[in-house]
C-alpha positions in Angstrom: -6.0 23.3 -15.6 -6.4 20.9 -12.8 -2.4 20.3 -11.8 -2.2 16.6 -10.5 1.5 16.8 -10.3 4.7 18.2 -12.2 4.2 16.1 -15.1 0.5 15.8 -15.6 -2.5 18.1 -15.7 -5.9 17.9 -16.3 -7.6 20.3 -18.7 -10.7 21.9 -17.2 -13.0 21.3 -20.5 -12.6 17.7 -19.1 -14.3 18.1 -16.1 -18.2 19.0 -15.9 -19.0 20.9 -12.8 -22.4 22.1 -12.1 -24.0 23.5 -8.8 -26.8 21.8 -7.2 -29.1 22.5 -4.2 -28.1 20.4 -1.2 -29.3 19.8 2.8 -26.6 20.7 5.1 -25.1 24.2 6.1 -26.6 26.9 4.5 -29.0 28.3 7.4 -31.8 30.1 5.8 -30.2 30.5 2.1 -30.1 26.4 1.9 -33.7 26.5 -0.2 -32.7 29.6 -2.3 -28.9 29.2 -3.3 -27.3 26.3 -4.9 -24.1 25.9 -3.1 -23.2 22.1 -3.5 -20.9 21.2 -6.2 -21.6 17.8 -8.5 -18.4 17.1 -10.3 -18.5 14.6 -13.2 -15.2 13.4 -14.9 -15.6 10.7 -17.6 -12.5 8.7 -17.4 -12.0 6.8 -20.9 -12.1 10.0 -23.2 -9.5 11.9 -20.7 -6.2 12.8 -21.3 -4.9 10.4 -18.5 -2.4 8.0 -19.3 -4.0 4.9 -20.1 -2.6 2.8 -17.0 -4.2 5.3 -14.9 -7.4 4.8 -16.6 -7.2 1.3 -16.2 -6.6 1.6 -12.5 -9.1 4.2 -12.1 -12.0 2.0 -13.7 -11.0 -1.5 -12.1 -10.6 -0.3 -8.8 -14.2 -0.7 -7.4 -14.6 2.7 -6.2 -18.7 3.5 -5.7 -18.6 6.9 -7.2 -17.5 5.7 -10.7 -20.7 4.8 -12.7 -21.2 2.0 -15.4 -20.6 4.3 -17.9 -17.0 5.1 -16.6 -17.8 8.5 -15.2 -16.2 9.6 -11.9 -19.0 11.6 -9.8 -17.7 13.3 -6.9 -20.6 15.4 -4.8 -19.0 18.2 -2.4 -21.5 20.1 -0.1 -19.1 20.5 3.1 -19.0 24.0 3.1 -21.4 27.0 2.7 -19.6 28.3 -0.1 -19.5 27.7 -3.8 -16.1 28.2 -4.3 -14.8 26.4 -1.4 -17.2 23.2 -2.3 -15.8 23.6 -5.8 -12.0 23.3 -4.5 -13.0 20.6 -2.3 -14.1 18.2 -5.3 -11.2 19.4 -7.6 -9.0 18.3 -4.8 -10.8 14.8 -4.1 -10.6 14.3 -7.9 -6.9 15.2 -7.7 -6.2 12.6 -4.7 -8.1 9.8 -6.6 -5.9 10.4 -9.6 -2.9 10.6 -7.4 -3.6 7.3 -5.8 -4.1 5.7 -9.3 -1.0 7.0 -11.0 1.1 4.9 -8.3 2.0 1.4 -9.5 1.1 -1.2 -7.2 4.1 -3.2 -6.0 4.7 -6.7 -7.4 4.1 -9.2 -4.4 7.4 -11.6 -4.6 6.0 -14.9 -3.1 7.8 -16.3 -0.5 8.1 -20.1 1.3 8.5 -20.4 5.1 12.0 -21.4 6.2 12.9 -25.1 7.1 13.5 -23.8 10.7 9.6 -22.3 10.8 8.3 -25.7 9.2 10.2 -27.4 11.9 8.8 -25.4 14.8 5.2 -25.6 13.3 5.3 -29.5 13.1 6.8 -29.5 16.8 4.2 -27.1 18.0 1.3 -29.3 16.5 2.7 -32.3 18.2 2.7 -30.5 21.3 -0.8 -29.5 21.1 -1.4 -32.8 20.3 0.0 -34.3 23.2 -1.6 -31.9 25.5 -5.1 -33.0 24.1 -4.4 -36.7 24.4 -3.4 -36.0 28.0 -7.0 -34.8 28.5 -8.4 -38.2 27.8 -10.1 -40.7 30.2 -7.2 -43.2 30.7 -8.4 -46.9 29.9 -7.0 -49.8 32.0 -5.1 -51.0 29.1 -2.9 -47.3 29.4 
């Protein structure tokens, strides 16, 4: 089980983890050992709450495919186990972020004093600009 918070956990059976060869740290082992981790998590059939699934799918994250599968590639470490932990940690952070309900925006209007100041500033700027013009004989 991948524990997300006190009330939510994702069964590891829903997460597909494969080892792949990757560039990066590894020295002479890099061409022989598959230390990189490729994590695939299908969002729609998962046990996540519907609101969380909806937020994840609509997030526009480039790691989510058109089929609704979240793909995380971890290759920061030489150890397979550390890369596996890193991938699971990144999945956990993504789900945690999707669990938070976005704050509803309360529309506000400028105050009467702010509107008055804005008009006064516009008039002031206009008068400064009009002073730059060449004076004619009539003025």
